[in-house]
N, C-alpha and C positions, 0 to 999 in steps of 0.2 A: 587552788594551780592555776596558771593564767597561762596562756595560748599566746606566741607570740610571732605576731605576723609579719614577713616579708616582706615590707609594703614597696621595694626595689622593683620582686618580681612580678608587680599585681597588673601591669600592664602589658605583659610581657604573656602572663595569663591569658586574658583579658585579647588582646593579639589572635590567639590561638583556640580560643573558643568561639571568636568573633568569626574565625575563616573559617571553623569548621559549619561553622551553622548557616554562610551562606555558602556550602560548597553543599550540604544537604538541601536548599534549598530552594536551588538554581534553577532547579529546572521546572520549580513551578512557580517562577514567577517570565519563564517567556512567553512573547508574544502568543498569542494561537492561530498567528499569519498559517502554520502548516498546515494546519489539521484541517483550516478555510480553503485554502490550495488543492484537498486532500478527499473536501467534498467536493469541490469544482472538478475533479480530476475524475472523479467515479462516476457512471452516471448511476439512474436511480435502475432498478431487477427491470422492471415493468416498460423501460422506454428503451433497454436492450434487447428484450423478449422482441418488440414488438417489430424494431429495427435489422434484428435476425429475420425474423418471420417475412417484410417485405422484402429484403437484400433476398430471399430465402424462393419466391415468388418471380420477381424483377430476375434475377440473374444475375444482378450487378455487382462487380466485385467490390468490398471493403474496408478495412481498417482496423483489424481489431488494435484494442491491448489489453494484454489479459497475466494473467501471475502463471507461475508453475515454480517446482522445487529441481534447483539443482540436483549435480550428484554429488555436492557438499552436503546436501539437506537445507539449503539457506533457500528462501524464498526470495524469487527472482521478476524482473517486469521480459514482458515481453510485446513487441510488436510486427504484425504481419500484416500485408495485403490478403485476403482471403474467394474467395465463392463459399458461399453455402448450399453445401449438399446433401444436407440433410437433416433432422432430429428425431434420437431417438427415445423408448418407449424410457429411459429411467434419465432423462433431463441433458446428456450430453448433447453436444450438437456436431457436424461431421464436419467439416470446412477443407477445401483444397489450395493452397495455395497456389494464388498466384503468378510467383514467378517459376515455382516448381514440377509443380503440378500434385507432389508431393496431399498424400490423405493425411488428416490428424484427428483427432479428439477433443471437445472441449466440456469437461461440464459449464452449466450456463453459472454459478456460482464461481468461476476460475475467471469469465470476463468482466473485467475493468468499463469498457470505455468501445463502442464502435463510432465510425466515421463513415 
């Protein structure tokens, strides 16, 4: 018994397999610039804490970049000009918004950058 091969269908089959393979592997071949940008954007935690303590003592306003979850449960980035008004024992910082005077709390792990 002999298996017959349809040689006319081979290029189409090869094209489909090649296309599927490219789609599967494409994310792995992208340049790592986005990860490098993220690393440059996020300050090391010790720098964040040092800056927060400095601004707490001097009572100067600073700009925070932080992450939070919106109502849909998706992570978002926020940026706000604030005063540091206190440090709680559980690692949360208390801030007062520069423009509105509203108080809010952030965990130190939520703070990505301090300017």
